[in-house]
N, C-alpha and C positions, 0 to 999 in steps of 0.2 A: 727869628720871629716872622720875618716876611715870607720865608719858605713855607712855614706851617700855614700861614694865612692864605698864601697863593693856592695851596692844595684845596682849601675850602672854597675859594673863589672859582677854581676850575670845575668844581662840582655844582656850580650855580648859586653858591651862598654869598653872604656878605661878611666881611671881616675887616675890622679897623682897630687902630690903637693910637694913643696920643704920644706924649713925651716918653722917651726912653733915656735913662741916664745910668752910667756905670762909674762908680768911685773905685779906682784901682787900689788905693791903700787898704780899704776895708773890704774890697771885693763885694761891694753892694750894688745890686742891679735893681732898678726901679722901672716899672712899666705902668703907665697910667691910661685910663679911659679905654679899656678893652671892650669891644662889642662884636659878637659873633652871631650870625643867623645862618645856620646851614641851609642849603638849598633843597631840602627834602621835607616831606610831611612825615610825622607831625611837625608842624612849624615850631621851631625852638628858637629862643633867644637867650644868649648868655651875655651878661654884663658884669664887668669887674671894674670898680673905681680905681684900684691900684694893687699891684703885686710888688712887694719889696723883699728881695732875697739878700741876706747878709752872709758873708763868707762863702760866696758862690765859687765853685771850681768844677772843672770838667773831669769826670772819672775816666771816660773813654769817648770814642766817637759818638756813641748813642746815649750816654747817661751823664747827668750832672748831679752835684750835691750842694747843699747849703747848710750852714749852721742853723739858720732860722729863715722861714718864709712867712711873711705877714700878708694876708689878703684882706682887703677891705671892700665892702660894698658888693659882695657876690650875689647875683640874682640869676636864677635859671627859670625860664618860663616855657612850658609846653602847652600848645594851644590846639584844641579840637582833636583830642586823642580818641580813637576808637569810635564805635557806633554811638556811644553815649555823648560824644562831643565834649569830653572831659577837658577842662583847663586846669593846669596845675602850676603853681609858682613856689619855688624854694628861695628863701632869702636868708643869707648869713651875713650880718653886718661886719663881723670880724672873725677871721680864722687864722690860727697860728700853728705852724708845723715846725718842730724842732728836729735837728739832725736829719734833714730831708735828703733822700736820694731817689731819682726817678729819670724817666726818659727826657731827652732833649726836646722832643716834640711829641704831640699827641698822636695816637694811632689813627688809621683810616676810619672815617665816619662810615657806618654801614650804609650800603646802597638801598637796602630794604627800609621801608618806612614804618615797620611795625613797632609797637611799643616794647615788645619783648626784645627786639634787636637793639633798640635804643638803650634799654636798661642793661642789656648784656655788654654793650659798648662802654657805658659809664662804669660798670663793675670791673671791666677789664682795665680801664684807666686807673681805677682805685687800686687794683691788685698789682699794678706795675710800679708802685711807689713804696718807699720805706721811710719811716720816721719814728723817732723815739717817743714823740707825743704829737697829738693833733687836738687842739682845743678850740671851742667856739662858745662864747657866752650864750648865744641863742641861735636857733634854727626855726624858722617859721615856714610852715607848709600851708598854702591856701589852695582850695580846690572848688570848682564849680562845674556842675553837670546838670543838664536839663532833666535827666532821668533820676539822679540820686540826690539832688540838692547841692548845697554848698556848705563850706565851713572852713575853719582855720585851726591848726594845731601848732603850738609853740613848745619846743623843747628848750630847757635851760641848762647851762653848765655842762655842755657835752664835752667828753674827753675820751680819747682813744690812746692807749699806751702800747708801745712796742709794735707798731704797724710794720710788717715786714713781708718781703717776698723772697723766694729762693734765689733770685738773680741779683739782689741788691748787694752792693759793696760800697765802701766809702770810708 
């Protein structure tokens, strides 16, 4: 955890986390109070109240797997994007991944500050994981722009089945 966060700090960002616990008999890893602010524009903030992985094991030096991963309080905010100075916030109160396999740490955050590069980075992270299911009761997207106005969209009962990559094993 500290190695991944140190990479963010070296690029001028902020990264912190609270309590980390590991229960060996159930191989349950819990990480609380994660906050990340990369040091690049567009200004982004990522907050996660807690991540709890059950049945966690290492596949190889670069990948891990878990029977289940529960994420609570996920919030991603992008501030002042593009000429329209768009502000976007994504909120997922609860996200569950079953039969998860993915990288031990996130890839390098792009040096470019363009919105396209940020979305390419996020999609690359998404493409690097595998799970039999990914479910979220709600996803709320809020946006505000001086040029286009503001609004909020909420999706309910989101579910993705058989998310996979060519590299996944587990």
